[in-house]
N, C-alpha and C positions, 0 to 999 in steps of 0.2 A: 462618623460613618465612613467618610471618604478615606480616613487613615486606615481603617480596618480593611477596606477593599484594596488599598495600595499594598499593605503588608501581605495580604493573602495572595495578591497577584505576584508580588516579588517572590514569595515562598514557592508558588507553583512554578514560576520560571526557573528557579533554582532546582526544583525537583525534576522537572521535565528535561532540561537541557543545560547542564553546567559547562559542557564542552565548547559552547559558542556556535556561531553559524558556520556552515560548511561553505567554502568558496565554490562558485558555480562550476569551476573547472575540475572539481574533485567530487567523488562520491563520498558518502558518509564513512565508507570503509577505507578511504585514502587512495583508492584506485582512480586513475585519471578517467574522466568522463567528458564527453563533448558538452558544450554549453547548450546546444539545442539537440537533445537526443531524439532520434526518430522512433516510430512505433516498433515494438518488438514483433517478430513473426511467430506464428504457431510453431511450437517445438523449441523455442529459445529458452534457455535456462540461465538466469542471472541472479547475482547477489543484490538484495535490496535492504534498505533500512525500514523497519516496521515500527510504527507507533500505534496508539489506539485512541479512539474517541467514543463518546457516550451520549452526546447531545444531538438533538435534531429530530424533526418530525417528518421531513421529506428529503430524500436524496436528490441529487442532480438529475437522476433518471426518472424522478417523479413517484417513487415508491417509498414506503416506510422502511427505515433502517431496521435490520434484524441480523442475527448471527449469520455469518457467511457473506456479509457485504463488506467491501473495502472501497476506500477512496484512493485514487491514483492521479498522476499527471496524465491528462488525456493525450498528450504528445507521445507518451511512452506506452501506456496501456489505455486504449480508448474505452469509453463507456460501452458496456455490453461484453467486455472481454471476460473469459473464464480462465482462471489460473489455478495452479496447484501450489500450495505453500508447504515448504518443508522447513520446520523450525526446530530449535533445540528442545522446546517444550512440545511434547507429542500431542498435547491437547489442542494445539493450534494447527497441526497438520491437517490438510484437507483441501477441498475445492472451495473457491471463493468467486463471487461475481463482482466485477468492477461496476458499481452503480452510483458512485459518488466521486466528487472532486473536492479539493480544499485549497485555500489560498497558500498554505505552507507545504502542500504536497507537490513537490517538483522533482523532476529527474527520477532516479531510482529509489523512490520512497513510496510506501503505501501506509494507509491508515486503516486499521481494522476496527469495525464497529463492535462494541461490547455494551451490553445492557447496563452493567454496573459501572458507575463512574469510579468507584473504589478500585475495581479490577483494572480499568483503563489507566488510572494513575500509577498503579503498581506495575503495570506492564512496562512503562518507560520506553526505552529504545532497544530494539533487538535486531540482530542480523538474521535474515531469512533468505532462503533460496526460493525463487519463483520460476515455475515452468509455465509458459503460455500455452494453453490448450486451444483457445479461440481468441482471435483478435477482433474486437468490436462486435457489433450486432450481426454481422453477416455470417449466417450459418455455413457458408461455403469457405470461410476463412479458418479452416481447421487444418491440422497437419494431415497430409495424405497418408493413408494406411500403407504399410509395407506390402508389397506383392510378392508372392512366392511362385515365381514363374519356374516351370520345369522345362529345361531344354531337351 
């Protein structure tokens, strides 16, 4: 039994990430990144690495995971943040709520919740563009609307 688990774990590790760990001073795309990134402000648009997960009964925010929920590093995207994801796969484009965290979700990485574990494994790692619409739970932490003042 333990041999089967070991082989399955090794196969999953190979499937999910054959490139190896990313050094803390680089993002997954190779762009330099600070070791302790600060939270992104509303309106910020950045490249992130996205992975997917499918297990769990309760998110860090205390709600059941569902479509539209992502996990992030709370130092970059605090819980309660609302983001827009622009991915190569149009089915993933849309608004997402940051309601979860994860031990391997650090820096500019997000983990999208998917109901199907088969879909989550097939998702692998993808580059996405994220625009922050709201930072954290504070409703006042949104990008100020443009004003059209007439002189």
